[in-house]
C-alpha positions in Angstrom: 9.0 6.6 16.0 7.8 9.9 17.5 10.7 11.9 18.7 10.9 13.5 22.1 10.5 17.1 22.6 13.8 18.8 21.8 15.5 20.3 24.7 15.4 24.1 24.1 16.7 24.9 27.6 19.5 27.2 28.5 20.3 26.0 31.9 22.5 28.0 34.2 24.7 26.9 37.2 22.5 29.0 39.4 19.6 26.7 39.2 16.1 27.1 38.0 14.9 30.5 37.1 11.9 32.2 38.6 8.8 33.2 36.6 9.4 36.8 35.7 6.9 39.5 36.2 6.3 40.1 32.5 5.3 36.4 32.0 2.8 37.1 34.9 1.6 40.3 33.4 1.1 38.7 29.9 -0.9 35.9 31.6 -3.0 38.2 33.6 -3.9 40.4 30.5 -4.7 37.5 28.2 -6.5 35.3 30.8 -10.0 36.6 30.6 -9.9 36.9 26.7 -8.9 33.2 26.7 -11.3 32.1 29.1 -14.2 33.9 27.5 -13.3 32.3 24.3 -12.8 28.9 25.8 -16.3 29.1 27.5 -18.2 30.4 24.6 -16.5 29.1 21.6 -17.1 25.5 22.4 -16.2 24.0 19.1 -12.8 25.6 19.3 -12.0 24.2 22.8 -12.4 20.5 22.5 -9.0 19.3 21.3 -5.9 18.2 23.2 -4.1 21.4 21.7 -6.7 24.1 22.5 -7.2 27.0 20.1 -7.5 30.0 22.6 -4.0 29.5 24.2 -2.4 28.8 20.9 -4.0 31.8 19.4 -2.7 33.8 22.4 0.8 32.4 21.8 0.8 33.4 18.2 -0.4 36.9 19.2 2.5 37.3 21.6 5.1 36.0 19.1 3.8 38.8 16.6 3.9 41.2 19.4 7.6 40.2 20.2 8.4 40.8 16.5 7.2 44.4 16.9 8.9 44.9 20.3 12.2 43.5 18.8 12.2 46.6 16.6 10.7 49.3 18.9 11.4 48.3 22.4 13.9 45.3 22.6 14.2 45.3 26.2 10.5 44.7 26.6 10.5 41.5 24.6 9.3 38.3 26.0 11.8 35.6 26.4 11.5 31.9 25.5 10.8 31.0 29.1 8.2 34.0 29.4 6.2 32.7 26.3 6.4 29.0 27.6 5.1 30.1 31.2 2.4 32.2 29.7 1.2 29.5 27.3 1.2 26.9 30.2 -0.9 29.3 32.5 -3.4 30.0 29.7 -3.6 26.3 28.6 -4.6 25.3 32.2 -7.1 28.2 32.6 -8.6 27.4 29.1 -9.0 23.7 30.0 -10.8 24.2 33.1 -13.0 26.9 31.5 -14.0 24.6 28.8 -15.7 21.1 29.4 -15.3 21.1 33.2 -17.1 24.6 33.1 -19.7 23.7 30.6 -21.0 20.4 31.9 -22.2 21.8 35.2 -23.0 25.4 34.5 -26.7 25.0 33.6 -27.5 23.5 36.9 -27.1 26.9 38.6 -30.3 28.2 37.0 -32.3 25.5 34.8 -34.0 23.4 37.5 -36.8 25.9 38.6 -37.4 26.8 34.9 -37.6 23.2 33.8 -39.6 22.1 36.8 -42.7 23.7 35.4 -42.8 21.1 32.6 -40.6 18.2 33.8 -41.8 16.0 36.5 -38.5 14.5 37.2 -37.0 17.9 37.7 -40.0 19.0 39.9 -40.2 15.9 42.1 -36.6 14.6 42.2 -34.0 17.0 41.2 -35.2 20.3 42.5 -35.8 19.1 46.2 -32.5 17.3 46.2 -30.3 20.1 45.1 -28.8 22.3 47.8 -29.5 26.0 47.8 -25.7 26.6 47.8 -25.2 24.9 44.3 -28.2 25.9 42.5 -31.0 28.5 42.3 -34.4 26.9 43.3 -36.6 30.0 43.2 -38.3 30.5 39.7 -38.8 34.2 40.3 -35.0 34.6 40.7 -34.1 33.3 37.3 -37.3 33.8 35.3 -35.6 36.8 33.5 -33.0 34.4 32.0 -35.7 32.8 29.7 -36.4 36.1 27.8 -32.9 36.7 26.8 -31.8 40.1 25.6 -29.7 41.1 28.6 -26.5 42.7 28.4 -23.3 42.6 30.5 -24.2 45.0 33.1 -27.4 43.2 33.9 -25.5 39.9 34.6 -23.1 41.8 36.9 -26.3 42.7 38.8 -27.0 39.1 39.2 -23.8 38.3 41.0 -25.3 38.4 44.5 -27.4 35.5 43.5 -24.9 33.4 41.7 -21.4 34.3 43.0 -21.8 32.2 46.2 -22.8 29.3 43.9 -19.8 29.8 41.6 -17.5 29.6 44.6 -19.4 26.5 45.8 -18.9 24.8 42.5 -15.2 25.9 42.5 -14.6 24.2 45.7 -15.7 20.8 44.1 -13.8 21.3 40.8 -10.8 23.1 42.6 -10.5 20.1 44.8 -10.3 17.8 42.0 -7.9 20.1 40.0 -5.6 20.4 43.0 -5.5 16.6 43.8 -4.4 16.2 40.0 -2.0 18.9 40.4 -0.5 17.4 43.4 -0.2 14.1 41.7 1.5 15.6 38.9 4.1 17.4 41.3 4.8 14.0 42.9 5.2 12.1 39.5 6.9 15.0 37.6 10.5 13.8 37.4 9.3 10.2 36.4 7.1 11.4 33.7 8.9 14.6 32.4 12.6 12.9 32.4 13.1 9.5 33.4 10.5 7.6 31.4 11.3 9.7 28.2 7.8 10.2 27.1 7.4 12.0 23.8 4.8 14.7 24.8 3.5 15.1 21.1 1.1 17.9 21.9 3.5 20.3 23.1 5.8 20.1 20.0 4.0 23.1 18.5 4.1 25.4 21.5 7.6 24.6 22.2 8.9 25.2 18.6 7.0 28.5 18.5 8.4 29.8 21.8 11.9 28.9 21.0 14.2 31.9 21.3 11.2 34.2 21.9 9.6 33.3 18.6 12.8 33.2 16.4 13.2 29.4 16.4 14.3 27.1 13.7 10.6 26.5 12.8 10.3 30.0 11.3 13.5 29.7 9.2 12.3 26.7 7.4 10.8 27.2 4.0 8.7 24.1 4.3 6.9 25.7 7.3 6.0 28.8 5.4 4.8 26.8 2.2 2.6 24.6 4.2 1.4 27.5 6.3 0.4 29.6 3.2 -1.4 26.9 1.5 -3.4 25.6 4.5 -4.1 29.1 5.7 -5.5 30.1 2.1 -7.7 27.0 2.2 -9.1 27.7 5.6 -9.7 31.3 4.9 -11.4 30.3 1.6 -13.6 27.9 3.4 -14.4 30.5 5.8 -15.6 32.8 3.2 -17.5 30.1 1.3 -19.3 29.4 4.7 -20.4 33.1 4.9 -21.1 33.5 1.0 -22.1 30.1 -0.4 -21.3 31.3 -4.0 -17.6 31.2 -3.2 -15.9 27.9 -3.8 -14.5 25.7 -1.1 -11.9 22.9 -0.8 -13.2 20.2 1.5 -10.5 19.2 4.1 -12.7 17.8 6.8 -15.5 15.3 6.3 -15.4 13.5 3.1 -17.9 10.8 3.4 -19.6 8.7 6.1 -19.2 5.0 5.2 -22.2 4.2 7.2 -24.5 5.8 4.6 -23.2 3.3 2.0 -24.6 0.3 3.9 -28.4 0.3 3.8 -28.8 -3.4 5.0 -27.8 -5.2 8.1 -25.3 -6.3 9.3 -23.1 -3.7 7.6 -25.6 -0.9 8.4 -24.9 -1.5 12.1 -21.3 -0.5 11.7 -22.1 2.9 13.3 -20.6 6.3 12.7 -17.6 5.6 10.1 -16.3 8.8 8.6 -13.6 9.3 6.1 -12.4 12.7 7.3 -8.9 14.4 7.1 -9.0 17.4 9.5 -5.5 18.6 8.7 -4.5 19.9 12.2 -5.1 16.4 13.7 -3.2 14.6 11.1 -0.5 17.0 11.5 -0.4 16.2 15.2 -0.3 12.5 14.2 3.1 13.1 12.5 4.5 13.6 16.0 3.0 10.4 17.4 5.0 7.2 17.8 4.2 5.0 14.7 3.2 1.9 16.9 0.7 4.0 18.8 -0.8 5.4 15.7 -1.1 2.0 14.2 -2.6 0.7 17.3 -5.3 3.3 17.5 -6.4 2.5 13.8 -6.3 -1.2 14.3 -8.4 -1.2 17.3 -10.8 1.3 16.0 -11.3 -0.8 12.9 -11.7 -3.9 15.2 -14.4 -2.2 17.1 -16.4 -1.5 13.9 -15.9 -5.0 13.0 -17.4 -6.0 16.3 -20.7 -4.2 15.5 -21.1 -6.0 12.3 -20.2 -9.4 13.8 -22.8 -8.8 16.7 -25.4 -7.6 14.0 -24.6 -10.7 11.9 -25.6 -12.9 14.9 -28.7 -11.0 15.9 -27.3 -9.6 19.0 -29.0 -6.3 20.1 -26.4 -3.5 20.5 -25.7 0.3 20.7 -23.4 1.4 17.8 -22.4 4.4 20.0 -19.5 3.4 22.0 -19.9 5.7 25.0 -22.1 2.9 26.2 -22.9 4.4 29.7 -26.1 5.6 28.1 -26.8 2.2 26.7 -25.3 -0.7 28.8 -25.0 -3.9 27.1 -23.3 -5.4 24.0 -20.6 -4.8 22.9 -19.5 -3.5 26.4 -17.1 -1.1 25.2 -17.5 1.2 28.3 -16.6 -1.8 30.6 -13.6 -2.8 28.4 -12.4 0.7 28.6 -12.6 0.7 32.5 -10.8 -2.6 32.5 -8.0 -1.1 30.2 -7.8 1.9 32.5 -7.3 -0.2 35.5 -4.7 -2.3 33.8 -2.6 0.5 32.4 -2.8 2.2 35.9 -1.4 -1.0 37.5 1.3 -1.2 34.8 2.4 2.5 35.3 2.7 1.9 39.0 4.7 -1.3 38.3 7.1 0.5 36.2 7.4 3.4 38.6 8.0 1.3 41.7 11.7 2.5 42.2 10.6 6.1 41.7 7.7 5.8 44.0 10.0 4.5 46.8 12.2 7.6 46.2 9.0 9.8 46.4 7.9 8.2 49.7 11.4 8.7 51.2 11.2 12.3 50.2 7.9 12.5 51.7 9.2 11.2 55.0 12.3 13.5 55.1 10.8 16.6 53.5 13.6 16.8 51.0 13.7 19.9 48.8 13.3 19.4 44.9 16.3 20.3 42.8 14.2 21.8 40.1 12.5 24.2 42.6 9.2 22.2 42.9 7.2 22.1 46.1 8.5 19.4 48.3 6.9 15.9 47.9 5.8 16.1 51.6 3.6 19.2 50.9 2.3 17.7 47.5 1.3 14.6 49.4 -0.5 16.7 52.0 -2.3 18.6 49.3 -3.3 15.4 47.6 -4.8 13.8 50.8 -6.5 17.2 51.7 -8.1 17.6 48.2 -9.2 14.0 48.4 -11.0 14.5 51.8 -12.4 17.7 50.6 -14.2 15.9 47.7 -15.3 13.2 50.2 -16.8 15.9 52.4 -18.7 17.4 49.4 -19.9 13.9 48.6 -21.1 13.3 52.2 -23.2 16.3 51.9 -25.2 14.5 49.3 -25.6 11.6 52.0 -23.3 9.4 50.0 -21.4 6.9 52.3 -17.7 7.1 52.9 -17.5 3.4 51.7 -18.9 4.4 48.4 -17.1 7.8 48.0 -13.5 6.5 48.6 -13.4 4.1 45.6 -15.5 6.5 43.4 -13.1 9.5 43.8 -10.0 7.1 43.7 -11.3 5.7 40.4 -11.6 9.2 39.0 -8.1 10.0 39.9 -6.8 6.7 38.6 -8.6 7.5 35.3 -7.1 11.0 35.4 -3.5 9.4 36.0 -4.0 7.1 33.0 -5.1 9.9 30.6 -2.4 12.2 31.6 0.4 9.7 31.3 -1.2 8.3 28.1 -1.4 11.8 26.4 2.2 12.4 27.4 3.2 9.2 25.6 0.9 9.1 22.9 -0.5 12.7 22.1 -4.0 11.8 20.8 -5.4 15.0 18.9 -8.5 14.5 21.2 -9.6 11.9 23.8 -13.1 12.1 24.2 -14.3 9.2 26.6 -17.9 10.2 26.0 -20.3 9.4 29.0 -17.5 7.8 30.9 -16.5 8.0 34.6 -16.9 6.4 38.0 -20.6 6.3 37.8 -20.5 3.6 35.1 -18.1 1.2 36.7 -19.6 1.7 40.3 -23.1 0.9 38.8 -21.8 -2.2 37.2 -20.1 -3.6 40.3 -22.5 -2.3 43.0 -25.8 -1.6 41.4 -28.2 1.3 42.0 -30.9 -0.1 43.9 -29.5 1.2 47.3 -29.3 4.8 46.2 -31.9 7.3 47.4 -33.2 10.2 45.2 -30.9 12.5 46.9 -27.8 10.4 46.2 -28.9 9.8 42.5 -29.1 13.5 41.9 -25.5 13.9 43.6 -23.8 11.4 41.6 -25.4 12.4 38.2 -25.4 16.1 38.6 -23.1 17.3 41.3 -20.4 14.8 40.3 -21.2 15.4 36.5 -17.6 16.9 35.9 -16.2 13.3 36.7 -18.5 11.5 34.3 -19.4 13.4 31.2 -16.5 14.0 28.8 -12.9 14.4 29.2 -11.5 16.1 26.1 -10.2 19.0 28.1 -9.2 17.3 31.4 -6.9 19.8 33.1 -4.5 17.1 34.5 -2.7 16.6 31.1 -2.4 20.3 30.7 -0.8 20.6 34.1 2.0 17.9 33.3 2.6 19.4 29.8 3.1 22.8 31.5 5.5 21.3 34.0 7.4 19.7 31.1 7.6 22.9 29.1 8.8 24.7 32.3 11.5 21.9 32.8 12.7 22.3 29.1 13.1 26.2 29.8 14.5 25.7 33.4 11.6 27.5 35.1 11.1 27.2 38.8 8.5 24.5 39.3 6.9 25.8 42.5 6.2 29.0 40.6 4.5 27.1 37.9 2.6 25.0 40.5 1.1 27.9 42.4 0.6 29.8 39.1 -1.5 26.9 37.6 -3.6 26.7 40.8 -4.2 30.4 40.7 -5.3 30.7 37.1 -7.5 27.6 37.3 -9.5 29.2 40.2 -9.9 32.5 38.5 -10.5 30.8 35.1 -13.3 28.6 36.4 -15.1 31.4 38.1 -14.8 33.7 35.2 -16.0 31.0 32.8 -19.1 30.5 34.8 -19.7 34.2 34.8 -19.1 34.4 31.0 -21.6 31.4 30.5 -24.1 33.3 32.3 -23.4 36.5 30.1 -24.2 34.1 27.1 -27.3 32.6 28.8 -28.9 35.8 29.7 -28.1 37.3 26.2 -29.5 34.4 24.3 -32.1 32.9 26.7 -30.8 29.4 26.5 -31.8 27.7 29.7 -30.2 24.2 29.4 -26.9 24.3 27.2 -25.7 21.1 28.8 -28.4 19.1 30.4 -27.6 15.5 30.0 -27.7 15.1 33.8 -31.6 15.2 33.5 -31.4 12.0 31.3 -29.1 10.3 33.7 -31.4 10.9 36.8 -34.4 10.0 34.9 -33.0 6.8 33.8 -31.6 5.8 37.1 -34.8 6.7 39.1 -37.0 4.8 36.6 -34.9 1.6 36.5 -32.8 1.0 39.6 -30.7 -2.3 39.2 -28.5 -4.7 40.9 -24.8 -5.5 40.0 -24.3 -6.3 36.3 -22.3 -9.4 36.3 -21.8 -9.6 32.5 -20.3 -5.9 32.7 -18.1 -7.0 35.6 -16.7 -9.9 33.3 -16.2 -7.4 30.5 -14.3 -5.2 32.7 -12.2 -8.1 33.4 -11.8 -8.8 29.8 -10.5 -5.3 29.1 -8.1 -5.6 31.9 -6.9 -8.9 30.4 -6.4 -7.6 26.9 -4.2 -4.8 28.1 -2.2 -7.4 30.3 -1.9 -9.6 27.3 -0.7 -7.0 25.0 1.9 -6.0 27.5 3.2 -9.4 27.9 3.5 -10.0 24.2 5.4 -6.6 23.7 7.7 -7.7 26.5 8.4 -11.1 25.0 8.2 -10.0 21.2 10.4 -6.9 20.7 8.8 -4.7 17.8 5.3 -6.1 18.3 3.3 -3.2 16.7 0.1 -3.1 18.9 0.2 -1.0 22.0 -2.4 -1.3 24.7 -2.9 2.5 24.9 -4.4 2.3 21.4 -6.9 -0.3 22.7 -8.0 2.1 25.4 -8.3 5.1 23.2 -10.2 3.3 20.4 -12.7 1.2 22.8 -14.6 4.4 23.4 -16.1 7.0 21.1 -13.7 9.9 20.0 -11.2 8.4 17.5 -14.1 8.0 15.1 -13.7 11.6 14.0 -9.9 11.5 13.1 -8.9 7.9 12.6 -8.6 8.3 8.8 -6.2 11.4 9.2 -4.1 9.4 11.5 -3.9 6.6 8.8 -2.8 9.1 6.3 -0.2 10.6 8.7 0.9 6.9 9.4 1.5 6.2 5.8 3.1 9.5 4.9 5.4 9.4 8.0 6.6 5.8 7.3 7.1 6.6 3.7 9.4 9.5 4.3 11.3 7.9 7.2 11.9 4.8 5.1 13.0 6.6 1.8 14.4 10.1 3.0 15.6 9.2 6.4 16.0 11.6 9.4 16.6 14.6 7.2 13.3 14.0 5.4 11.4 13.6 8.6 12.8 16.9 9.8 11.3 18.5 6.8 8.1 16.6 7.3 7.9 18.0 10.9 8.3 21.5 9.5 5.3 20.9 7.1 3.3 19.7 10.2 4.3 22.8 11.9 3.1 24.9 9.1 -0.3 23.2 8.9 -0.8 23.6 12.5 0.0 27.3 12.7 -2.2 27.9 9.7 -5.2 26.0 11.1 -4.9 27.6 14.5 -4.4 30.9 13.2 -7.4 30.7 10.8 -9.4 29.2 13.7 -8.5 32.0 16.0 -9.7 34.5 13.3 -13.0 32.8 12.5 -13.7 32.0 16.4 -13.1 35.8 17.0 -15.4 36.8 14.2 -18.1 34.6 15.7 -17.6 35.8 19.3 -17.7 39.5 18.2 -20.6 39.4 15.7 -22.5 36.6 17.4 -22.9 34.8 14.2 -21.9 31.4 13.0 -18.7 31.0 11.0 -16.4 28.3 9.7 -14.6 26.1 12.1 -11.8 23.5 11.7 -13.5 21.5 14.4 -15.3 18.3 13.8 -18.3 19.8 15.5 -19.9 22.9 13.7 -20.8 26.1 15.3 -24.7 26.3 15.7 -26.4 28.5 13.2 -27.8 31.8 14.5 -26.6 33.5 17.8 -23.2 32.5 19.1 
């Protein structure tokens, strides 16, 4: 089983402690470098445990070691490090995929309209001026590249109002998620005893201001030295091919071994280790590890069975792009809805307490904002998103379930990560668009509405590896472990998210004007073109497969309730039904086998040593990635990465 995060708090009778000024100062000084790295080093910012904030935490721990000798009174405390990491994680998350997927819309449409009729005739006329540039002359200079920072600053009168307009949409979604986390904080952070595997490393690093038990273990240092040496060697081998390397990422793609159907239809099927992902797997509960692996293999078997029976299919499991057999997108939505219903059912007594607090305005013992005001913030944010949707002529009867479905998905992902801690959760091409189209069709959508749901609402539908809501909850959990006043964390996370998002949009334009890259993330064009070209009615088979996914989760929960120790968990079905687990399933299998072997033959003491080995691997991988990421950002050249995606060759 995965162990819960150890309680590192030093609680005092006086109650929760305020966030200290030095934590705010450290966050402010590191915010822009972390956001810049998150926005531009994209292969380093697509994991559950993001590289830029971990790199910043390692820097602060090294700084603390220096301050301890020269200026001990200036040393950052455990709580200071936790708060800084929480703030930087939230800023990094919102500066990553939530910024990437929509940014190109600010400038690309008038440029692409010259050669793309869909952009010229459908998208450009239906995008509002306050979200996107529409005059080709205002953005033609971007296509040439070669512009420096000061030049991009001169473009702020054109783009800053649009940054703020996008921030209104993204900020409303972020704040709604933050308010939900505030309402559910006590249940998820304390009562339900969720494991929070992802925060194991930062909590261990921050313990006693960087002097915790993890740094006193020889197992940590041995694993760190070996793994760091491998990553640095592989980094030099990447730059100088004559230097040998030690493969620790992709080993072989099993799909390449099968030339003939039906086995050739198995899809992307790598044997890959990714040591940092396997190390995170050592903190994940064993039943959840097993479930992810089993359901991933069942997904691959499904492709083979369909191919053997001559059924056309897409072997990519983010099937919003290719609806039809084996309907994994629809099954995933069914699983999401079932897990949400289950989470609400389990939390019924707590939700009654929350409603009572909303009615009475009771203050929170941990210094959090009152539930009444969190509820008001949630409702206000929800209506703000509705208003932005209505600006695209979308009807309220469509928008209410649309936004609600996104928040339901957000809740499930957040609670799932707190419970399971997957190294990444991709959910490629997944969101309210897919389920709303299955149930209601697209025939009734006008061109403006099609543009709105596919481009303006792209952040809710593209990819969810760095969804900010889990980082919010993890920040609250870490704050609770260090007895930090929750209201200070709440407003601090809201502030860094706003600054981080706007700064990320600016830094992405610095990159675009330097390289001349017009459409870095432009999948929305494909969505619009597909929907305009083939508007359809409801998909009744898709609806049935959504119900099937719902039923699988309900069935698994029923079996687990009646058969104690049943090893398959419905969360594994959810994660493995959509693309993403493909990258790291084999590393998780190795983690499961090693973990169970150590626990069986060496007991709790052996598992404690194994945890320190995992910490050493994680510290080494993240330190090495921080170094190679920094080299790439400074030199603008490609370098080695621990990620499953490679840095593109050439300009970075």
